[in-house]
C-alpha positions, 0 to 999 in steps of 0.5 A: 340535194338536187340543184336547180337549173335557172331558166332565163326567159326573154320578154315576148317581142313578136306581133301583138295578138288579140284573144279571148277565153269563153265559158258558160259564164258568157251567155252569148258569143257572136264569133263572127263579130268577134272575128271582125273585131280582130280576135285571132284566137279563143280558148274555150273552157272544156270543163271545171273539175268534174263538170263538163262545160255545156257550151264547149262543143258548140263554141269550139265548132263556132270558132272554127266556122268563124275562122278563129284559132281555137284551143281548149282549157280546163279549170283544174281543181287541185284538191281533185285527182289531176290525172282524171281531170286531164283525161277528161279534157283529152277525151273531149278533144278526141271528140272534136275535129282537130285541124290546123286551127287548134292550139295546145290545150291549157290549164287554169290551176286552182288551189281548191274548189271555190278558191283561187290561188290567192285564197279569194 
């Protein structure tokens, strides 16, 4: 039996940052206006399981142009091969021009296709 090490996490106490996430579900995003509204970072969905988000590349570039820190995320399906899905995200990011405004990639983990972790 392996022992588990407990990790204690303190609540975040730094400055408040305003951010958004976007995907093809947001039909129109004005990143200049978003920046004026005080949004300092944006995560853009790169893919959903096997399907690449058709708006990813354009919106990822628009974040940079508007001066918004940007990151990419993938909506991972737990009933599909995780390594393949993660490689899809990394391959997409290789095509983009990384710079000091890029955030670490993120994952939205889902239990199975069409179901969230709460089963809904």
